Backbone bond lengths (Angstrom), bond angles and torsions (degrees), N, CA, C in turn:
res aa  C-N    CA-C-N  psi(-1)  N-CA   C-N-CA  omega(-1)  CA-C   N-CA-C  phi
1 X - - - 1.462 - - 1.526 109.79 -
2 X 1.319 116.44 134.80 1.462 121.43 -176.86 1.530 110.38 -71.84
3 X 1.336 114.66 140.15 1.459 121.16 178.72 1.527 108.74 -99.45
4 X 1.341 115.81 128.57 1.462 120.93 -177.88 1.526 110.52 -108.11
5 X 1.318 116.10 144.81 1.451 121.63 173.13 1.530 108.66 -83.75
6 X 1.329 116.15 162.31 1.464 120.11 -174.06 1.526 112.49 -57.75
7 X 1.336 116.73 -41.38 1.464 118.90 -177.24 1.530 112.59 -76.16
8 X 1.335 117.13 -4.96 1.461 121.29 177.59 1.528 112.34 -93.95
9 X 1.324 117.55 11.63 1.471 121.20 -175.75 1.531 113.30 -55.33
10 X 1.347 119.85 -43.30 1.474 118.23 178.43 1.524 112.47 -58.13
11 X 1.328 116.35 -37.60 1.470 120.34 178.35 1.516 109.90 -70.19
12 X 1.330 117.18 -41.26 1.460 121.63 -179.81 1.527 110.97 -59.82
13 X 1.337 116.07 -42.22 1.468 119.96 179.87 1.527 111.21 -63.44
14 X 1.325 116.08 -45.24 1.467 119.88 -178.64 1.530 111.51 -66.79
15 X 1.332 116.80 -44.85 1.465 119.57 -179.24 1.523 110.66 -68.80
16 X 1.351 117.21 -28.43 1.460 120.07 174.81 1.517 111.41 -64.85
17 X 1.335 116.56 -40.97 1.472 120.54 177.52 1.528 111.07 -66.13
18 X 1.348 115.59 -37.35 1.469 119.39 177.43 1.526 110.13 -60.95
19 X 1.330 116.77 -43.64 1.462 120.98 -179.90 1.526 111.26 -63.64
20 X 1.334 116.59 -40.51 1.468 120.05 178.75 1.524 111.30 -61.58
21 X 1.333 115.46 -42.57 1.468 119.55 179.48 1.522 111.65 -67.58
22 X 1.321 117.18 -36.33 1.467 120.54 177.93 1.524 110.77 -65.06
23 X 1.321 116.68 -37.63 1.469 120.50 177.79 1.526 110.17 -65.35
24 X 1.347 115.78 -39.86 1.466 120.08 176.24 1.520 111.06 -60.70
25 X 1.352 114.93 -45.35 1.466 120.06 -178.99 1.522 111.17 -63.31
26 X 1.336 116.53 -41.43 1.467 120.49 179.56 1.525 111.76 -68.23
27 X 1.344 115.26 -25.42 1.458 119.33 -179.51 1.514 113.44 -81.05
28 X 1.336 117.00 0.10 1.458 120.58 175.88 1.510 113.69 80.54
29 X 1.343 117.64 23.90 1.463 120.17 178.05 1.533 109.70 -62.64
30 X 1.313 114.74 146.88 1.462 119.63 -175.60 1.535 112.61 -70.45
31 X 1.318 115.74 -27.08 1.463 119.11 -177.00 1.530 110.29 -71.58
32 X 1.321 117.01 132.83 1.456 122.14 177.61 1.528 108.83 -81.74
33 X 1.331 116.12 114.67 1.466 119.99 -175.11 1.533 112.27 -113.11
34 X 1.303 117.73 5.15 1.456 120.38 -176.29 1.525 112.62 -59.58
35 X 1.328 116.08 -42.89 1.469 119.37 -179.85 1.525 111.01 -64.29
36 X 1.330 115.54 -39.81 1.460 119.99 -179.78 1.529 110.97 -68.40
37 X 1.334 116.41 -36.96 1.472 120.93 176.92 1.520 110.07 -62.32
38 X 1.322 115.92 -46.43 1.470 120.29 179.95 1.512 111.17 -61.97
39 X 1.334 116.49 -41.84 1.463 120.63 -178.64 1.531 111.12 -64.75
40 X 1.324 116.08 -45.18 1.457 120.20 -179.10 1.527 111.80 -68.44
41 X 1.352 116.39 -38.65 1.459 119.58 179.38 1.520 111.28 -65.02
42 X 1.320 115.70 -39.60 1.467 120.05 177.49 1.522 110.30 -64.00
43 X 1.331 115.88 -40.17 1.459 120.79 178.87 1.529 110.92 -66.04
44 X 1.340 116.43 -39.40 1.470 121.14 178.36 1.522 110.90 -65.81
45 X 1.329 116.79 -43.06 1.469 121.17 179.08 1.522 110.98 -61.61
46 X 1.332 116.84 -40.86 1.459 120.58 -179.92 1.528 110.68 -68.49
47 X 1.333 116.46 -38.77 1.466 120.20 178.46 1.528 110.24 -64.02
48 X 1.332 116.08 -40.48 1.467 120.31 178.88 1.526 110.83 -64.16
49 X 1.325 116.27 -42.68 1.463 121.08 178.68 1.527 110.88 -61.94
50 X 1.324 116.02 -45.19 1.465 120.40 -179.32 1.522 111.38 -61.70
51 X 1.327 116.83 -42.04 1.465 121.15 -178.79 1.522 111.08 -64.81
52 X 1.339 116.27 -46.31 1.471 119.99 -174.12 1.524 113.28 -78.03
53 X 1.320 117.15 -13.40 1.467 119.39 175.21 1.525 112.15 -78.75
54 X 1.340 117.97 -14.44 1.464 120.78 -177.27 1.529 111.25 -135.11
55 X 1.298 116.64 40.72 1.463 120.42 177.23 1.528 110.97 -66.58
56 X 1.304 116.16 136.92 1.466 120.85 174.15 1.527 108.64 -81.07
57 X 1.339 118.35 163.81 1.465 119.99 176.95 1.537 112.71 -55.18
58 X 1.330 117.35 -37.66 1.459 119.47 179.50 1.527 110.97 -68.24
59 X 1.317 116.74 -40.13 1.465 119.93 177.41 1.521 110.91 -64.61
60 X 1.321 117.39 -37.29 1.463 120.46 175.15 1.531 110.59 -63.48
61 X 1.325 115.98 -35.45 1.464 119.76 176.74 1.524 110.48 -61.27
62 X 1.327 116.36 -43.06 1.466 120.77 179.40 1.528 110.99 -65.84
63 X 1.336 117.03 -38.45 1.474 120.35 177.68 1.529 109.95 -65.73
64 X 1.341 116.53 -41.49 1.467 120.61 179.67 1.512 111.63 -61.98
65 X 1.335 116.94 -27.49 1.465 121.78 -179.29 1.524 113.16 -97.15
66 X 1.314 117.61 4.03 1.472 120.94 -175.60 1.532 110.07 -54.17
67 X 1.332 118.03 130.64 1.470 120.65 -176.26 1.524 114.66 -61.79
68 X 1.340 116.87 -23.75 1.470 119.84 -179.14 1.523 113.23 -94.35
69 X 1.324 116.67 1.52 1.466 120.11 -179.37 1.530 109.64 -64.26
70 X 1.338 118.08 140.07 1.474 119.07 178.71 1.515 111.55 -61.25
71 X 1.329 115.28 137.71 1.458 121.98 -177.63 1.525 110.83 -106.58
72 X 1.319 115.96 -177.36 1.467 120.93 -175.37 1.529 111.93 -55.16
73 X 1.325 117.23 -42.01 1.470 119.86 -179.04 1.524 111.61 -63.12
74 X 1.328 117.78 -31.45 1.461 120.53 176.98 1.529 110.60 -66.73
75 X 1.330 116.68 -41.00 1.460 120.50 179.32 1.530 110.87 -70.73
76 X 1.314 116.05 -40.90 1.467 119.09 178.24 1.529 110.05 -64.04
77 X 1.332 115.91 -43.99 1.462 119.44 179.29 1.511 113.35 -64.97
78 X 1.355 116.48 -33.63 1.459 119.93 -177.28 1.514 114.86 -86.61
79 X 1.335 116.98 -21.49 1.464 119.95 -173.54 1.520 114.67 -116.94
80 X 1.321 117.45 -25.15 1.468 120.97 -172.86 1.524 110.61 -108.81
81 X 1.297 116.24 125.43 1.463 120.89 174.91 1.530 109.37 -103.01
82 X 1.323 115.23 158.00 1.477 121.55 179.43 1.529 111.48 53.66
83 X 1.325 116.40 36.52 1.468 118.86 -177.28 1.527 110.53 -72.28
84 X 1.327 115.31 128.99 1.458 122.39 178.06 1.523 109.14 -120.86
85 X 1.340 117.85 103.97 1.467 119.43 179.78 1.518 111.28 -73.27
86 X 1.313 116.17 144.71 1.458 122.39 174.57 1.522 108.26 -113.40
87 X 1.304 116.28 145.02 1.461 120.66 -174.22 1.520 111.78 -119.04
88 X 1.330 115.45 149.78 1.455 121.50 171.48 1.512 114.37 85.96
89 X 1.343 114.09 153.27 1.461 120.09 179.35 1.524 112.26 -104.16
90 X 1.337 116.50 5.37 1.475 122.74 -178.54 1.533 111.88 62.74
91 X 1.332 116.72 17.04 1.464 120.17 179.75 1.530 112.03 -131.98
92 X 1.343 116.07 -41.37 1.459 118.21 -176.04 1.527 112.75 -134.26
93 X 1.345 117.44 -62.17 1.461 118.72 -177.03 1.526 110.67 -167.63
94 X 1.316 115.46 -174.80 1.459 122.60 175.17 1.525 109.30 -89.29
95 X 1.328 116.38 145.41 1.461 122.24 175.98 1.525 107.48 -121.92
96 X 1.331 115.98 112.27 1.463 120.14 -176.43 1.524 113.79 -77.92
97 X 1.328 117.68 -8.35 1.466 119.56 178.54 1.524 111.49 -73.56
98 X 1.327 116.81 -24.95 1.456 120.91 -178.28 1.531 109.74 -119.21
99 X 1.315 114.82 112.99 1.463 121.65 178.94 1.521 108.85 -86.28
100 X 1.314 116.57 136.28 1.465 120.18 -179.40 1.523 109.43 -145.63
101 X 1.314 116.17 141.91 1.452 119.52 178.89 1.513 111.63 174.51
102 X 1.325 115.03 -166.72 1.464 121.21 -178.95 1.517 110.04 -127.01
103 X 1.313 116.04 150.33 1.451 121.29 178.06 1.515 109.87 -166.36
104 X 1.329 115.27 -161.71 1.465 120.30 178.66 1.524 110.01 -122.99
105 X 1.323 114.80 132.34 1.453 121.52 175.75 1.524 108.10 -112.16
106 X 1.320 116.03 106.63 1.461 122.80 -179.68 1.525 111.03 49.94
107 X 1.337 114.16 46.54 1.450 121.35 175.11 1.507 115.56 90.65
108 X 1.333 117.74 -9.95 1.464 121.93 -177.16 1.526 110.14 -105.50
109 X 1.318 116.49 134.74 1.464 120.66 177.42 1.519 109.78 -66.94
110 X 1.339 116.62 134.63 1.462 121.45 178.85 1.529 109.75 -141.78
111 X 1.327 114.60 151.79 1.459 120.75 167.11 1.520 106.36 -94.71
112 X 1.321 116.64 139.36 1.463 121.16 -174.10 1.523 110.53 -123.19
113 X 1.337 115.74 131.83 1.455 122.74 172.57 1.522 107.28 -123.04
114 X 1.319 117.27 137.90 1.458 119.45 -179.88 1.513 112.26 -152.49
115 X 1.320 116.28 132.49 1.467 120.75 175.86 1.524 107.71 -91.56
116 X 1.317 116.31 119.98 1.465 122.14 -173.52 1.523 110.87 -112.84
117 X 1.346 116.10 123.19 1.464 121.42 -178.40 1.525 113.23 -86.32
118 X 1.338 117.17 -24.78 1.460 120.23 -173.64 1.512 110.84 90.78
119 X 1.343 116.76 159.64 1.465 120.22 -175.54 1.524 114.29 -124.89
120 X 1.314 118.80 3.75 1.458 122.40 172.28 1.521 107.64 -150.00
121 X 1.321 116.71 177.07 1.465 119.61 -173.87 1.519 112.24 -57.97
122 X 1.327 116.88 -45.71 1.464 120.65 -177.72 1.521 111.92 -63.33
123 X 1.342 116.44 -47.56 1.464 118.98 -177.47 1.531 111.51 -72.00
124 X 1.320 117.22 -31.20 1.469 119.17 177.96 1.525 111.26 -66.75
125 X 1.312 115.78 -39.52 1.463 118.60 176.69 1.526 110.63 -66.91
126 X 1.336 116.04 -41.91 1.461 120.39 178.95 1.529 110.98 -61.31
127 X 1.320 116.25 -41.08 1.472 121.75 -176.91 1.529 112.49 -88.46
128 X 1.331 116.83 0.55 1.466 121.74 -178.75 1.523 111.23 54.44
129 X 1.354 115.50 37.35 1.466 122.90 177.31 1.539 112.01 57.10
130 X 1.336 116.02 28.39 1.465 120.10 177.31 1.513 114.87 80.06
131 X 1.324 117.29 7.62 1.468 120.74 -179.18 1.527 109.94 -97.57
132 X 1.316 115.75 106.19 1.463 121.00 -174.47 1.521 112.05 -76.99
133 X 1.316 114.03 150.70 1.458 122.37 173.46 1.531 108.41 -97.55
134 X 1.336 118.80 176.78 1.473 119.97 -177.84 1.525 113.42 -54.20
135 X 1.331 116.84 -38.10 1.465 118.70 -178.59 1.526 112.43 -65.28
136 X 1.337 117.19 -25.75 1.460 119.55 175.82 1.512 111.61 -67.10
137 X 1.316 116.42 -43.03 1.460 120.26 179.86 1.525 111.22 -72.98
138 X 1.327 117.49 -32.26 1.471 119.47 175.80 1.533 110.73 -70.52
139 X 1.321 116.51 -31.57 1.463 119.29 173.11 1.524 109.81 -66.00
140 X 1.334 117.18 -40.44 1.463 120.94 178.11 1.522 110.77 -60.32
141 X 1.334 116.42 -41.86 1.466 120.46 178.05 1.527 110.20 -61.62
142 X 1.322 116.57 -41.91 1.468 120.72 179.70 1.527 111.09 -60.50
143 X 1.324 115.81 -42.77 1.471 120.15 -179.65 1.525 110.44 -67.78
144 X 1.340 116.87 -42.26 1.468 119.94 -179.41 1.525 111.44 -64.58
145 X 1.308 117.62 -39.27 1.466 120.52 178.76 1.524 110.95 -65.75
146 X 1.329 117.13 -38.60 1.470 120.33 175.41 1.529 110.67 -63.77
147 X 1.329 115.85 -44.25 1.462 120.30 -179.58 1.516 110.88 -61.19
148 X 1.317 117.06 -42.41 1.462 121.05 -179.28 1.524 110.71 -64.77
149 X 1.320 116.02 -39.59 1.467 120.92 -178.35 1.525 111.18 -64.02
150 X 1.336 116.12 -36.79 1.462 119.40 -176.45 1.534 112.91 -104.74
151 X 1.341 116.22 15.24 1.468 121.96 173.83 1.536 111.70 59.21
152 X 1.336 116.06 48.44 1.462 122.35 -179.03 1.531 109.11 -115.48
153 X 1.335 119.04 125.84 1.469 121.31 178.89 1.532 111.40 -61.36
154 X 1.327 115.35 157.23 1.466 121.53 -178.49 1.528 109.60 -116.03
155 X 1.314 115.31 131.89 1.463 122.25 -179.95 1.526 109.02 -120.43
156 X 1.347 117.07 127.92 1.467 121.54 -177.28 1.527 111.22 -121.27
157 X 1.333 115.93 135.94 1.463 122.56 173.42 1.523 107.31 -111.12
158 X 1.315 115.99 113.79 1.467 122.18 -171.10 1.523 110.43 -100.17
159 X 1.325 116.29 124.15 1.460 120.63 178.81 1.524 109.33 -163.17
160 X 1.316 116.79 86.83 1.456 121.18 -178.90 1.523 110.56 -151.83
161 X 1.318 115.38 145.36 1.462 119.50 173.66 1.521 110.57 -73.85
162 X 1.327 116.18 -16.00 1.458 121.96 -179.75 1.511 109.87 147.63
163 X 1.309 116.63 170.02 1.462 120.68 176.23 1.527 109.21 -66.57
164 X 1.343 116.58 150.81 1.461 120.62 -177.31 1.531 110.70 -65.74
165 X 1.345 118.69 126.37 1.466 121.16 -175.03 1.532 114.03 -96.29
166 X 1.323 117.50 21.35 1.457 120.29 -177.11 1.522 113.28 -69.53
167 X 1.336 115.91 161.68 1.465 121.45 -178.41 1.525 111.11 -59.89
168 X 1.344 116.72 -44.92 1.462 120.18 -179.65 1.517 112.45 -59.99
169 X 1.330 115.53 -40.86 1.466 119.78 179.40 1.528 110.70 -64.44
170 X 1.324 116.54 -41.12 1.461 119.72 178.64 1.528 110.94 -66.93
171 X 1.318 116.07 -38.08 1.469 119.57 178.76 1.518 111.66 -64.01
172 X 1.332 116.71 -31.90 1.466 120.61 -178.81 1.531 112.27 -91.16
173 X 1.328 117.60 10.34 1.463 120.28 172.01 1.514 115.09 86.93
174 X 1.337 116.71 51.23 1.461 120.46 -177.97 1.532 112.05 -58.88
175 X 1.317 117.42 -47.92 1.477 120.51 -177.60 1.524 110.81 -62.84
176 X 1.324 116.13 -41.88 1.474 120.05 -179.94 1.520 111.07 -65.15
177 X 1.331 116.55 -39.00 1.464 120.56 -179.80 1.525 111.02 -65.76
178 X 1.327 116.55 -41.31 1.465 121.08 177.74 1.526 110.29 -64.29
179 X 1.332 116.39 -43.39 1.467 120.50 -179.97 1.519 111.26 -62.35
180 X 1.336 116.92 -41.93 1.473 119.85 -179.84 1.530 111.54 -69.07
181 X 1.317 116.85 -34.28 1.466 119.34 177.20 1.528 110.63 -68.29
182 X 1.332 116.60 -41.55 1.469 120.71 176.61 1.523 110.68 -62.18
183 X 1.330 115.70 -42.37 1.463 120.81 178.30 1.524 111.15 -63.76
184 X 1.331 116.38 -39.23 1.471 120.27 178.74 1.525 110.62 -62.98
185 X 1.342 116.77 -39.43 1.464 120.48 176.25 1.526 110.78 -59.49
186 X 1.329 116.00 -45.64 1.462 120.72 -177.41 1.522 112.65 -67.52
187 X 1.332 116.71 -31.91 1.469 120.84 -175.32 1.523 113.83 -83.08
188 X 1.323 117.59 -12.58 1.464 120.06 -177.66 1.523 111.41 -57.86
189 X 1.328 115.01 140.40 1.470 120.18 174.06 1.522 110.95 -105.66
190 X 1.310 115.78 11.04 1.461 121.64 172.70 1.526 107.74 -112.83
191 X 1.333 118.39 154.21 1.463 120.03 179.77 1.526 110.84 -61.63
192 X 1.317 116.22 139.84 1.461 119.93 169.84 1.522 109.20 -129.88
193 X 1.319 115.06 138.74 1.463 123.19 -174.36 1.519 108.00 -130.88
194 X 1.324 117.41 136.31 1.456 120.20 178.02 1.520 110.55 -127.46
195 X 1.329 115.08 150.42 1.459 121.87 176.07 1.521 107.63 -129.08
196 X 1.337 116.31 120.60 1.459 120.71 174.53 1.522 106.78 -82.35
197 X 1.332 116.22 109.40 1.464 120.48 -171.97 1.529 113.04 -98.65
198 X 1.327 116.69 -12.01 1.458 120.91 179.11 1.511 109.56 -151.72
199 X 1.327 115.73 -100.47 1.460 120.91 175.65 1.526 110.28 -99.47
200 X 1.307 116.20 132.73 1.460 120.77 170.61 1.514 106.80 -110.98
201 X 1.305 116.77 90.94 1.445 120.93 -170.51 1.512 115.25 -100.27
202 X 1.316 116.76 111.44 1.460 124.32 167.04 1.537 112.96 57.00
203 X 1.343 115.53 -153.33 1.462 120.24 -179.07 1.506 112.74 -63.27
204 X 1.330 117.14 -24.52 1.454 120.31 177.26 1.513 113.02 -60.53
205 X 1.345 116.37 -30.55 1.459 121.35 176.50 1.523 111.04 -86.78
206 X 1.336 116.01 -43.85 1.460 120.47 -177.01 1.527 111.41 -58.93
207 X 1.332 116.28 -30.82 1.464 121.02 -176.89 1.519 112.95 -58.04
208 X 1.343 118.00 -26.46 1.466 119.43 177.64 1.532 111.83 -122.17
209 X 1.348 116.80 5.33 1.471 120.47 -177.46 1.522 113.10 -114.59
210 X 1.325 117.26 13.34 1.466 120.06 176.11 1.527 106.66 -85.00
211 X 1.323 115.24 78.85 1.463 121.04 -166.19 1.524 112.70 -125.82
212 X 1.323 115.80 165.64 1.466 121.17 176.87 1.523 111.39 -58.44
213 X 1.318 115.60 -38.47 1.469 120.50 -176.47 1.520 108.42 -134.48
214 X 1.328 116.19 119.59 1.463 121.66 177.60 1.523 108.34 -111.34
215 X 1.319 115.81 115.94 1.462 121.09 176.10 1.525 108.70 -109.82
216 X 1.322 115.78 151.04 1.464 121.46 176.73 1.514 109.53 -130.05
217 X 1.321 116.23 138.86 1.453 118.64 170.10 1.520 108.70 -65.87
218 X 1.308 115.67 151.31 1.466 122.90 -171.40 1.523 113.46 -53.77
219 X 1.320 117.10 -38.40 1.463 120.34 -177.23 1.530 112.37 -112.01
220 X 1.311 117.18 28.96 1.463 120.88 173.50 1.525 108.58 -94.41
221 X 1.337 116.32 171.81 1.466 120.78 178.95 1.524 109.18 -132.06
222 X 1.327 115.83 156.94 1.473 121.80 -177.37 1.518 106.15 -148.93
223 X 1.323 117.96 116.60 1.460 119.57 -173.53 1.520 111.81 -153.55
224 X 1.317 115.65 164.03 1.453 122.19 -179.04 1.528 110.87 -77.83
225 X 1.333 116.64 -18.55 1.461 121.65 -178.17 1.523 107.33 -159.01
226 X 1.324 117.51 155.56 1.462 119.91 178.66 1.531 110.13 -69.57
227 X 1.327 118.51 152.39 1.469 120.05 178.48 1.528 112.73 -56.80
228 X 1.336 116.62 -38.24 1.464 119.82 179.96 1.526 111.31 -63.75
229 X 1.338 116.10 -46.18 1.463 120.11 -179.98 1.524 110.68 -67.63
230 X 1.332 116.55 -38.43 1.462 120.22 178.11 1.517 111.62 -62.01
231 X 1.347 116.42 -41.51 1.459 120.51 178.30 1.528 111.15 -64.98
232 X 1.322 116.26 -38.01 1.466 120.24 178.97 1.521 111.57 -63.14
233 X 1.334 116.22 -37.19 1.459 120.29 -179.44 1.536 111.38 -77.35
234 X 1.333 116.92 -46.17 1.464 120.90 -174.79 1.524 112.95 -72.92
235 X 1.337 115.67 -43.81 1.464 119.27 -173.88 1.535 113.18 -120.95
236 X 1.330 115.89 3.03 1.471 120.87 -176.55 1.523 111.18 53.53
237 X 1.331 114.32 38.08 1.458 120.56 -177.56 1.527 109.13 -152.93
238 X 1.328 117.26 100.46 1.470 120.80 -175.69 1.524 112.49 -68.12
239 X 1.357 116.81 -16.18 1.462 119.01 179.51 1.527 111.90 -71.98
240 X 1.341 116.66 -9.58 1.466 120.18 177.78 1.537 111.11 -92.56
241 X 1.320 115.86 27.75 1.468 120.79 -179.61 1.527 111.77 -58.95
242 X 1.335 117.17 -33.33 1.464 119.55 179.36 1.524 110.76 -63.99
243 X 1.340 116.61 -41.15 1.464 120.05 177.26 1.520 110.92 -64.16
244 X 1.333 115.77 -40.64 1.468 119.79 -179.67 1.527 110.34 -64.72
245 X 1.318 116.72 -42.85 1.464 120.54 -179.49 1.525 111.27 -59.34
246 X 1.322 116.50 -38.51 1.462 120.91 -179.73 1.523 111.50 -70.35
247 X 1.330 116.23 -43.45 1.466 120.68 -175.20 1.524 113.96 -78.72
248 X 1.320 117.73 -22.42 1.463 120.78 -175.66 1.524 113.91 -82.66
249 X 1.326 117.67 -9.51 1.475 121.50 179.61 1.530 110.70 56.60
250 X 1.316 116.21 62.61 1.462 120.86 -173.66 1.528 113.79 -102.32
251 X 1.330 117.91 -4.15 1.464 119.75 -176.66 1.522 111.51 -83.75
252 X 1.305 115.46 160.96 1.465 120.79 179.54 1.526 111.06 -60.30
253 X 1.322 115.85 -37.95 1.459 120.18 -177.81 1.537 111.13 -65.90
254 X 1.336 116.29 -43.67 1.462 120.24 177.58 1.521 111.47 -63.96
255 X 1.316 116.07 -44.26 1.466 120.89 -174.35 1.521 112.32 -71.32
256 X 1.316 117.60 -31.06 1.462 119.29 174.91 1.526 110.13 -68.02
257 X 1.317 116.33 -39.40 1.469 120.68 178.53 1.527 111.13 -64.48
258 X 1.333 116.65 -34.02 1.462 121.36 179.92 1.527 113.16 -83.23
259 X 1.323 117.24 -6.45 1.453 120.93 178.94 1.516 114.33 81.51
260 X 1.347 117.08 14.50 1.468 120.37 179.90 1.522 110.76 -80.03
261 X 1.336 116.73 -34.69 1.460 120.55 176.97 1.521 109.21 -119.27
262 X 1.327 115.57 167.13 1.464 120.47 -173.53 1.522 114.11 -106.53
263 X 1.342 117.16 -23.33 1.465 118.61 -172.74 1.516 110.43 -156.27
264 X 1.331 115.46 145.63 1.457 121.86 173.05 1.523 108.38 -109.69
265 X 1.313 116.25 125.80 1.469 121.82 177.39 1.525 107.68 -95.60
266 X 1.315 116.81 118.27 1.465 120.13 -175.55 1.528 111.29 -67.54
267 X 1.324 114.32 147.23 1.460 120.86 177.19 1.523 109.67 -108.91
268 X 1.321 117.45 155.50 1.469 119.91 174.68 1.527 110.07 -61.65
269 X 1.327 117.60 155.71 1.460 121.14 176.81 1.533 108.17 -57.03
270 X 1.321 115.30 128.30 1.460 119.10 -178.75 1.511 113.30 98.23
271 X 1.338 117.70 -1.50 1.455 120.51 176.37 1.514 114.32 96.47
272 X 1.319 115.32 163.78 1.464 122.13 -176.20 1.519 112.57 -60.59
273 X 1.335 117.40 -29.14 1.464 120.39 -176.70 1.530 112.87 -69.84
274 X 1.320 117.40 -14.53 1.463 119.75 179.72 1.529 113.02 -88.16
275 X 1.311 117.27 -15.26 1.473 120.31 -179.62 1.525 108.32 -154.00
276 X 1.324 116.18 74.77 1.462 121.36 -172.27 1.523 112.59 -62.01
277 X 1.312 117.59 -43.72 1.467 120.23 -177.06 1.522 111.38 -62.88
278 X 1.325 116.52 -37.84 1.467 120.42 -179.68 1.515 110.79 -64.28
279 X 1.337 116.84 -47.24 1.464 119.47 -175.84 1.527 111.21 -71.54
280 X 1.318 118.07 -32.17 1.467 120.57 175.80 1.525 109.64 -63.84
281 X 1.322 116.68 -42.08 1.466 120.53 179.22 1.530 111.03 -65.58
282 X 1.327 117.05 -39.85 1.467 120.21 179.34 1.527 110.70 -65.35
283 X 1.318 116.29 -39.23 1.467 119.28 176.53 1.521 109.91 -63.87
284 X 1.331 116.67 -38.21 1.459 120.91 178.22 1.512 112.31 -63.22
285 X 1.325 116.89 -38.59 1.465 120.38 177.86 1.525 110.78 -64.32
286 X 1.334 116.25 -39.73 1.465 120.65 178.16 1.524 111.04 -63.08
287 X 1.322 115.71 -45.90 1.464 120.81 -179.62 1.524 110.61 -63.32
288 X 1.319 116.79 -43.26 1.467 120.98 -178.63 1.531 111.03 -60.55
289 X 1.333 116.66 -44.32 1.465 120.37 -179.90 1.526 111.42 -64.82
290 X 1.336 116.27 -40.78 1.467 120.02 -179.18 1.523 111.30 -66.89
291 X 1.322 116.69 -44.32 1.469 120.25 -179.91 1.528 110.85 -63.45
292 X 1.321 116.15 -34.96 1.467 119.67 178.43 1.526 110.13 -66.24
293 X 1.331 116.47 -40.93 1.469 120.85 -179.72 1.516 111.72 -64.60
294 X 1.330 116.33 -51.91 1.469 120.12 -174.23 1.524 112.05 -81.30
295 X 1.318 116.42 -20.50 1.462 119.51 177.11 1.512 112.91 -68.27
296 X 1.328 116.21 -19.81 1.469 120.62 179.90 1.524 111.94 -84.14
297 X 1.344 117.52 -5.82 1.465 121.40 -177.63 1.523 111.03 -93.42
298 X 1.317 116.42 158.24 1.463 120.48 175.81 1.522 109.07 -72.73
299 X 1.324 115.96 162.32 1.457 120.33 -179.13 1.531 111.90 -58.82
300 X 1.291 117.30 -43.19 1.457 120.40 -179.08 1.527 111.36 -68.34
301 X 1.333 116.69 -37.47 1.460 120.26 179.19 1.534 111.35 -67.43
302 X 1.329 116.15 -34.15 1.470 120.25 177.48 1.522 110.23 -61.24
303 X 1.322 115.98 -47.56 1.463 119.97 -179.53 1.536 110.57 -67.23
304 X 1.316 116.73 -41.17 1.463 120.60 179.68 1.522 111.31 -62.65
305 X 1.327 116.78 -42.25 1.464 121.15 178.70 1.524 110.78 -59.10
306 X 1.331 116.05 -45.47 1.466 120.79 -178.21 1.533 110.96 -63.59
307 X 1.310 116.04 -44.80 1.461 121.03 -179.63 1.525 110.93 -61.23
308 X 1.319 117.07 -48.42 1.465 120.67 -177.74 1.522 111.57 -66.43
309 X 1.317 115.40 -34.24 1.462 119.61 179.46 1.520 111.25 -61.53
310 X 1.322 116.63 -46.25 1.463 119.01 -178.16 1.524 112.53 -75.81
311 X 1.313 117.82 -27.24 1.461 119.65 175.46 1.523 111.76 -67.84
312 X 1.337 116.70 -26.59 1.480 120.51 -179.47 1.524 112.27 -74.77
313 X 1.323 117.19 -25.82 1.468 120.13 -175.98 1.526 110.54 -61.47
314 X 1.302 116.48 126.64 1.460 121.04 179.62 1.511 114.25 86.57
315 X 1.321 117.11 -11.95 1.462 120.15 -179.80 1.529 112.00 -98.02
316 X 1.320 114.93 -32.77 1.459 118.87 179.82 1.512 108.96 -157.65
317 X 1.297 115.95 151.57 1.454 121.12 176.50 1.525 108.74 -77.92
318 X 1.327 117.35 148.83 1.473 119.80 -178.87 1.525 111.83 -64.61
């Protein structure tokens, strides 16, 4: 059964009526309802289009967090062949929130990093809702260093509310692990490409998204802090999350204008969760084009490009 967001209620009502009529038709009712089904479906499609053409930043936040939205494993499964995950940071333990390994992307060897939230209660607990601990970021560093040594590009799928803020994570050096992962991204002499597929939250996202090419799905978000936490700090009122989302410039459209990201990957009408295969393929096209561009550069030029790109952020508009 499809899950609807609060602002999608008009669409939910119309599609609910369509389903009722389809059940009547399947039950062999004498009344011909095909014309009515077509009329209501057309009305529902138009309502969905109208809603998604004028989403507010807060509504985009809700879409980015939609439980049915495709996650890192969906992109890895749809784009990467012969994927071999590697486990552990060789220092403490394995972190299931951050997937890392090697595979092939359209015939080319790639290292893959992905923050996975999980899609049901069991997997969400296993993946810690996509919030990595220090060992996850140290595992990412291990994979990036291997990729650099063997001249293999790095591909990252970003989807996290942020790094895990638990006491144990802080005791094991969460901030230091994030800083070293960010530094490893910057030091790579091979192309690295990232796609923000849902939430790009704080340093937890930056740790694997400091890349030559940063793409964002149309209705994803990327911010230094969640709107709720930002509202709590600015106004001491988490219920003002909608105001924070608007003022923080967290949408793909805002961030492209500010020069923080490089590309927006369009989503199907109604969001990525309504057509997962389509959006996975579109993300793949973006990655393929970026890898082709940066793959033609020398190792030193790749690193220089990345460094200069991030130094420009906040200093001048693109």
